[in-house]
C-alpha positions in Angstrom: 52.2 -20.4 1.5 48.6 -20.7 2.6 48.6 -17.2 4.1 49.9 -15.7 0.8 47.0 -17.5 -1.1 44.5 -16.1 1.3 45.9 -12.5 0.9 45.9 -12.8 -3.0 42.3 -14.1 -2.8 41.0 -11.4 -0.4 38.2 -9.3 -1.8 37.8 -6.1 0.3 35.7 -3.0 -0.2 38.9 -1.0 -0.8 40.2 -3.5 -3.4 37.1 -4.7 -5.3 34.3 -2.5 -3.9 34.4 0.1 -6.7 34.5 -2.6 -9.4 31.6 -4.4 -8.2 29.6 -1.2 -7.7 30.2 -0.3 -11.3 29.1 -3.7 -12.5 25.9 -3.5 -10.6 25.2 0.2 -11.1 22.0 -0.4 -12.9 20.8 -2.8 -10.3 21.3 -0.3 -7.5 19.6 2.4 -9.5 16.5 0.1 -10.0 16.5 -0.8 -6.4 16.6 2.9 -5.3 13.7 3.7 -7.8 11.7 0.8 -6.2 12.3 2.3 -2.8 11.3 5.8 -3.9 8.2 4.6 -5.6 7.0 3.2 -2.3 8.1 6.0 -0.2 7.0 9.0 -2.1 3.3 8.1 -1.6 4.0 8.5 2.1 6.8 11.1 2.4 5.2 13.6 0.0 1.9 13.8 1.6 3.4 14.1 5.1 5.5 17.1 3.9 2.4 18.8 2.7 0.7 18.0 6.0 3.6 19.8 7.8 3.2 22.8 5.5 -0.5 23.1 6.4 0.4 22.7 10.0 2.9 25.5 9.9 0.3 27.8 8.3 -2.6 26.9 10.5 -1.0 25.6 13.7 -3.7 22.9 13.9 -2.1 19.9 15.6 -5.5 18.0 15.2 -5.2 18.1 11.4 -1.5 17.1 11.4 -2.0 14.2 13.9 -5.1 12.8 12.2 -3.8 13.1 8.6 -0.6 11.3 9.3 -2.5 8.7 11.3 -4.9 8.1 8.5 -2.3 8.0 5.8 -0.2 5.5 7.6 -3.3 3.3 8.2 -4.3 3.6 4.6 -0.9 2.3 3.3 -0.2 -0.3 6.0 -3.7 -1.9 5.7 -3.4 -1.8 1.8 0.0 -3.6 2.1 -1.3 -6.3 4.3 -4.4 -6.9 2.1 -2.2 -6.8 -1.0 0.2 -9.4 0.3 -2.6 -11.7 1.5 -4.3 -11.7 -1.9 -1.0 -12.2 -3.7 -0.3 -15.3 -1.7 -3.9 -16.6 -1.9 -4.3 -16.1 -5.7 -0.8 -17.0 -7.0 -1.3 -15.6 -10.4 1.9 -15.9 -12.6 3.5 -12.8 -13.9 3.8 -12.1 -17.6 7.5 -12.8 -17.5 7.0 -16.1 -15.7 8.3 -18.1 -18.6 11.8 -16.5 -18.3 11.7 -17.0 -14.6 10.9 -20.8 -15.1 13.4 -21.1 -17.9 16.2 -18.6 -17.6 17.9 -19.9 -20.8 14.7 -19.7 -22.7 14.6 -23.6 -23.2 11.4 -25.2 -21.9 11.9 -28.6 -20.2 9.2 -31.3 -19.5 9.2 -34.6 -17.8 8.0 -37.9 -19.2 4.4 -37.0 -18.3 4.8 -33.8 -20.2 4.8 -31.6 -17.0 6.8 -28.5 -16.9 10.2 -28.7 -15.1 11.3 -25.2 -14.0 15.0 -24.9 -13.6 15.2 -21.2 -12.5 16.1 -20.0 -9.0 13.4 -20.9 -6.4 13.1 -17.3 -5.0 12.6 -15.9 -8.5 10.1 -18.5 -9.3 8.2 -17.9 -6.0 8.0 -14.2 -6.7 6.8 -14.9 -10.1 3.4 -16.2 -8.7 2.6 -12.8 -7.1 1.1 -10.9 -10.0 -2.4 -10.2 -8.7 -2.9 -7.6 -7.5 -0.1 -5.1 -8.1 1.6 -3.9 -5.0 3.0 -0.7 -6.5 -0.4 0.3 -7.9 -2.2 -0.4 -4.5 0.4 1.3 -2.5 0.4 4.4 -4.7 -3.3 4.8 -4.9 -3.5 4.3 -1.1 -1.0 7.0 -0.2 -1.8 9.4 -3.1 -5.5 8.7 -3.0 -5.6 9.7 0.6 -3.5 12.8 -0.3 -5.9 13.7 -3.1 -8.9 13.5 -0.6 -7.0 15.7 1.9 -6.2 18.2 -0.8 -9.9 18.3 -2.1 -11.0 19.0 1.5 -8.4 21.7 2.2 -8.9 23.7 -1.0 -12.7 23.2 -0.9 -12.7 21.7 -4.5 -16.5 20.8 -4.1 -17.8 24.2 -2.9 -20.2 24.5 -5.8 -18.4 27.4 -7.3 -17.3 25.6 -10.4 -13.5 26.2 -10.0 -12.1 23.5 -12.4 -8.5 24.5 -11.5 -8.9 23.1 -8.1 -10.0 19.8 -9.7 -6.8 19.7 -11.5 -4.9 20.0 -8.3 -6.9 17.1 -6.8 -6.4 14.8 -9.7 -2.7 15.5 -9.9 -1.8 12.8 -7.2 -3.9 10.3 -8.9 -2.3 11.0 -12.2 1.1 10.2 -10.6 -0.4 7.0 -9.1 -1.8 6.0 -12.5 1.5 6.5 -14.2 3.2 4.2 -11.6 0.6 1.6 -12.2 1.1 1.9 -16.1 4.8 1.4 -15.6 4.2 -2.0 -14.0 2.6 -3.2 -17.2 5.1 -1.6 -19.4 8.0 -3.4 -17.7 6.2 -6.8 -18.1 5.7 -7.3 -14.3 1.9 -7.2 -14.3 -1.2 -7.7 -16.3 -3.5 -4.8 -16.7 -6.0 -6.4 -14.5 -3.4 -6.5 -11.7 -2.8 -2.9 -11.6 -6.6 -2.1 -12.1 -7.5 -4.3 -9.1 -4.6 -2.9 -7.1 -5.6 0.7 -7.8 -9.1 0.0 -6.8 -7.9 -1.7 -3.6 -5.7 1.2 -2.6 -8.2 3.8 -3.4 -10.9 2.1 -1.6 -8.9 1.6 1.6 -7.6 5.2 1.4 -11.2 6.5 1.2 -12.3 4.4 4.1 -9.3 5.6 6.3 -9.8 9.2 5.4 -13.5 9.2 6.4 -12.7 7.7 9.8 -10.9 11.0 10.6 -12.3 13.7 8.2 -15.7 14.7 6.9 -16.4 14.1 3.1 -14.6 16.7 1.0 -18.0 18.1 -0.2 -19.1 18.7 3.3 -19.3 22.2 4.8 -16.7 21.2 7.3 -14.7 19.0 5.0 -11.6 21.2 5.5 -10.8 19.9 9.0 -10.8 16.7 11.0 -13.7 15.6 13.3 -11.5 15.9 16.3 -11.0 19.7 15.7 -14.7 20.5 15.7 -15.2 18.4 18.8 -12.3 20.3 20.5 -14.1 23.6 19.6 -17.3 22.4 21.1 -15.7 21.4 24.3 -13.8 24.7 24.6 -17.0 26.7 23.9 -19.2 24.8 26.6 -17.6 26.3 29.7 -18.1 29.8 28.4 -21.8 29.2 27.0 -24.9 30.1 29.0 -28.1 28.5 28.4 -30.6 30.8 26.6 -28.0 33.7 26.3 -28.0 35.0 22.6 -24.6 36.5 22.9 -22.8 33.1 22.9 -24.5 31.6 19.9 -21.9 32.4 17.3 -18.6 31.9 19.3 -18.0 28.5 17.7 -18.8 29.8 14.2 -16.4 32.7 14.7 -13.6 30.4 15.7 -14.2 28.0 12.8 -14.0 30.9 10.4 -10.8 32.3 11.8 -9.3 28.8 11.6 -10.3 28.5 7.9 -8.8 31.9 6.9 -5.7 31.5 9.0 -6.5 34.7 11.0 -6.7 34.4 14.8 -8.7 37.6 15.4 -11.1 38.1 18.3 -14.7 37.4 17.6 -17.3 40.2 17.6 -19.1 38.7 20.7 -15.7 38.7 22.7 -15.4 42.4 22.0 -18.9 43.0 23.1 -18.3 41.1 26.3 -15.0 43.0 26.9 -17.0 46.4 26.8 -19.6 45.4 29.3 
C-alpha cells in the first residue's frame, strides 16, 4: 500500500514537467531576458571584434579589445556589488517585499515587522547603484569607444554619421537603464550612478590598451605600434634616409587593409 502511494505521488519530468513549465512560462522568459541583458553587452562587442580581426588579421587588436572589455565588465561588477552591500538602499518596491499581502505590521514600539521572504527582503536592499545599468554601460561604453577609434569618428572631417554609429551602443545601454526604472526596481538616481560607474570604468580600461579615439593612432592598440617598432629596428640603419618611412608605410597598409609592399622595399629590391 505504501509503494502505491509513492507511485501515485511521484512527480517526474515526464508526468508533470510540461504542466509546471506552462505555469512558469513567464518566469522563465523573464529569467532568460535578464541573462540576455547581461550577456549582450559582452557577446555583441566580441562578435564585432572578431569581424575586425577577420578583416585586418590583427591579433593584437583582437586580444587587447577582448581583454579590455572583460576587465571593464568584471571590475564594474565587483564595484557595483560592493557599493550595493555597503549602501543598502531599499528598492522602490520594498513595501511589497516586506508586506507581500499589502498589510503593514508593527510591533508594540511601532517598529516595522517584515513578514516577507528573507531572500526577497535582502535583495530589496540592493537598489543603489543599478547593476544592469553599470554592466550595460561598461560593456557597451567600451564598445562605443572601440568603434569611435576604428571608424575615426573624431578625424576633424565633420562626418556626423560616424557619431550616430558611436552613440548607438550608448543608446541601447540607456534604454536598459530606463527599463529598470519603469519596472519599479530602481530609482532614477540608481541607474544614473550605475551608468556613470560603468562608463568611467570602461573608459579607464580602454585607455590602458588603446590610445584616445581622437588620437592619430586611435584606431589600433598600443601593442600593435610597439610591435611595428620592434620589427623595424633590425632593418633600420642609423642615419640612412631610405629606412625612415618603413614604419609609416606599414601603418598605412594596416589601416587600409591592404598588405602591399612599401616604396622603400621596392627601391631596396632594385639595388
